[in-house]
N, C-alpha and C positions, 0 to 999 in steps of 0.2 A: 504494500500500500504506500503510495507516494503522495505527498501533499504539495503539489505544484513543482516538485523537483523530480527529475527523471533519475531513477536508481539504476546505475550501471552494474552489470554483472562482470566481475573481474574474471572468474573462472567457474566452470561447472564440472563436477565429477559424477560419473555414472559407472555402475558396475558392468564388467564384462559378463555376459550371460553364462558362458561356459564356466568361468571361475566361480560365479554365484552358485551354479549347479553343483560343482565340486564341494563347495563349502557347505551347502545344504545336505549333501550326502554324508559329510563328516559329522554334521550336527545330528542327523538321524541315527547314525551309528552310535554317537554319544548318548542319545536318548535310550537306546537299547541297553547300553552298558549301565546306565542309571537304573533302568527297570530291572536288570539282572541283579544289581546290588540290593534292590528291595526284596528279592527272594532269599537272600542270604540270612540265616538266623543269627544276626549280630546287630545290636542296636546301633553301633557306630556306622556299620555298613549301610543300614537302612536310612539313617539321617543323611549320610553322604550321598546315597542314591537319590533321595528326595531333592537335595540341593542341586545335584547334577541335572536331574530331569527338569526342574523349574527354570534354572538358569539357561539350559540349552533350548528349551521351548521358547523362552523370551528372545534369545539370540536368533533362533530360526525365524521367528516372526519379524524381527527387526531386519534381517537381511533379505527375507522373502518379499516384503512389501516396500523395501527401499526404492526410491525413485531417483533422487539426485541430492547432491550436496553443493550448494552454490555460495560462492564468496562474492559479496556485493561491496560497494564503497564503504558502507557504514555498518553492515551486519552480515551474519552467517545465517543461511537458510537451509534447513534439512527438510526434504519432502518425502512423503510416503505415498504409495498408490491408494491406500485405504485410510490411513490416519490423518491425512492432511499435511500440514507443515508446521514447523517450529522455527522461530526466529530469535536470535540472540545478537544484541548490539555488541560491537567490539569492545566498548567501554566496560561491559559486564562479563565478557568472555574469559573463562578460565579453561586452559587446555592441558591435557596430559597425554602421554603416549606410552604404549607398551609394544615394543617392536621386537620381532623375532626375525629369523633369516628370510623366509618367504612371506611371512604374514605379520600382522600386528593390529593393534587397535588404537584409535585416537579417541579420547574422551573429551567431549565438549560439555561445559556446564555454565549455567548462568549464576554469577556470584550472588545475585539477589534472590534466588529461588532455592527451594529445598531439594532434597535428594530425588524424590519421586517425580518432580517436574522435569528433571534432567535424565530420567531413567533410560530412555531410548535415544539419547544423544551420543551414541557411540558410532564409530565409523570403522569398518573392517578394511584393512589396506591390501589384503590378498587379491581381491577382484580388480584393483587398479594398479597393482604392481609397485615395485620400489621407486620407479620414476614418478608415479602419482604421489607417493609418500614424500619424496623430495620436493615436489612442486607445492604440496600443502605446507611443508616446512618453510619454504622460501616465502610463501604468501603470509604465513603467520609472523615471520621475521619482519617482513616489509610493513605489516600493520602494527609492529611493536608489541605483539601479544606474548611472544617468547623471545628469549635471547638467542637461542639456536645452539648454544654450547652446552646445554644440558645433556647428560649421558643418553637418555632415551631418544633424543632427536638426532644423534650422530650416527646415521646409517647412510 
């Protein structure tokens, strides 16, 4: 929504459909592991199984319905096919990353809102590759949201 000012899109990220499919297969496999842990006659295994199932279902829904991640002049916009969109202004944006060799997760959160309002504001980097991760990193450095020398951003 713009009030007399045209909002320019700096960059748009969308998932590669094949990589999205691979990730969903991994999540479905993880759900089956969690369900198997529910059958083990051990309280710790049952609790861990429930955690795996719940977190994996949430991550599957997040990646399945993801449409795009857009960087605008003043805000970040994440869109889903079903859930609509969520916007965070750069002034309120807090970012973290967990990067692995081929995959990783970027966590976006609004400093002024609670945990549950930021729940689905994660972005998996496997479907966009390491080049996409580096591009997001450079955009966040340009917007002065991160320094860029933090350990989790050095890939």
